[in-house]
Steps between C-alpha positions, in 0.01 A plus 500: 500500500705224333369298209629157400412341169492123561468229236402132507451277194459803275246662729600841638358684798583818693566476875502824700687540830295761684723707727354746746395831340542345152301607196148381431477153347369476144122502467487251213658179379598171666792516750607402850587727792710419809368726775531552874182300560576211267524408130214602271399433143345781294240349269360681199310283248278769351200395706634537855822632646649543844752376757468153654736311730761317298533123531845349543450298182439823302855628558690168507553489120661845506693523829767286659382296797696454824476236769415583859811440714696620801851426627668527839825694463653473847737222613354194677483490880790343679395176673577653842273797428217267408565285808469815714161568339386141555618516863284808559195336341554189712553694823180692434309177447640348820391805701163582337410196281458752220613638170758780497693712251837658425553803275786506250708807417818543296774722637690677220786750531409842359704661224603757763639227725687337212647838404605564861664157525698551179600855605622364836705241312660778296584699814645193668708422192628857477599492869694176451709642209803730534419872526738573212307380196816514285630198693199283424571183305304430177292241691413755772404761240279247322324386818431860602367603157286185480335591830453862388316369193281277718403802714425706189280221362313459828455879524344501155271207588394668826399816315296306244303248709242558768550176695166367386525121500428468129761762405792367705758253378482273804822350634353189660833414664451811718125460546306263724156380601354635822241304697252722685254360754189718504247532779232246407169358617482124441257208508522139382382605154597865458766761562439876494771764485519859386296802602153349455576196717737641764500879468867489396591562135765299318704821465488556877612139553793558265592827674508317833735242348725765346542677834687190616713491186836679535496598134335832413214489252584809299721638227807335653330187632264229382156482345251235606271374224181302566541156343199308629376268772518145635218349706422156634226240467617297801313174449354515151603552140704788371275703270383858455143548616253771401598686819865476396404644162333801661804553726763458228348626174579864579858408601709427186776259597581153628254315725558157654264271691666228709282199586545210744768701676540261795597210274841414359348512151333840480303646210566825316286698259704780341366772274551851369217752512499760225204725414245277680635191321666201666788316331614168649871439561713196575601532869839341422576806283420732792660319795846345507552181697163330446392220270168358389394166646241251387242429770164328500218752515303496824122539505416851618138558586263478205724690258840337453762717334820387333789708635873458451703394803858599569778427746838652583802358320686495833379360832284736705720427802790662314286803414382526861861508618589768244195712587487485880496880530234541232273238660531670838421833335190364324364368832530851645335655194207258528447595863521869416328531162250212466172490692150353489198713404262649755173326581326721245756403241439133569130523417557513127705180521251317722200574278530275190259712296707814562816303430363372170393851399849630573688206348336202324795282608457569872289190570738281304792636702328410826440147367864482390615600847278242672608226257872568533542543874819322604 
């Protein structure tokens, strides 16, 4: 057990950090204890004594306070990557008049792959130099020794790290986003993916994607890390509903909602989820090639929401020309991966009382859809 003696304005107090299997706390005196089930104050005024939950204000004079925050550490999406996502969401709406989603992963070379690449460079360099090392010029000797040192350094790194995302020094120039289209059940106001909705887990979806990838996912290949999700609100505001919260709160990462997807000026709500807490982000910091635009807010049902609208900094016709292959691919993925629910699945959406019980915003969404039909 660790004890800290804290002081504030001449007043001193003991604060105990209670580790597992630590000694018994003192039976007398006034002190605070940080435990596995919260912070407690031990009161002892001569008349009564005991442990009671500690109020935040009790410890503030003695301990440093920190602000709740979260940051996104990966590079922004390239505009073409985001246009591919938007194309998928639009194609899905055209086919099913529904929401849809895309899963985001980040493909990172393993330390084993980096070591292999540097070792191959050394072998290639050695092959290109004269067999008689005594004839090497000073420049050739230096280039060979420099590469030997690189291999030694990468060997040391490979032996020390475990290729966990948080432990790896990521070379973003050799890493990239991967867009994965999961099997999904969609309606005008919902999208379900994952094992509970479709019987297919996110891991199984990723494994299916990796089977088509020529790179091996192993010690001498790439790791795929779950980044987050993007889903659409085709004809209403971009926001994160209570259903979105339940879907995303156990998935730490980046989550985007794209609203008004069929319009030139679309809406984006971007946020990070960390430990069941949502932190809002500026979409322009997450996506290259978009800019915020000022638009008059449209009336949306009974509950108007103010959402930010964005547009591409280049003409969509240019992006369409650059992304012909991707757009064709997304159309195929929609046909293959996106489907409507069964009749039984529809019942919960047709019954407003069930819908309200599941999601208080369901009725508003239906009104939004009816109001904003083009």
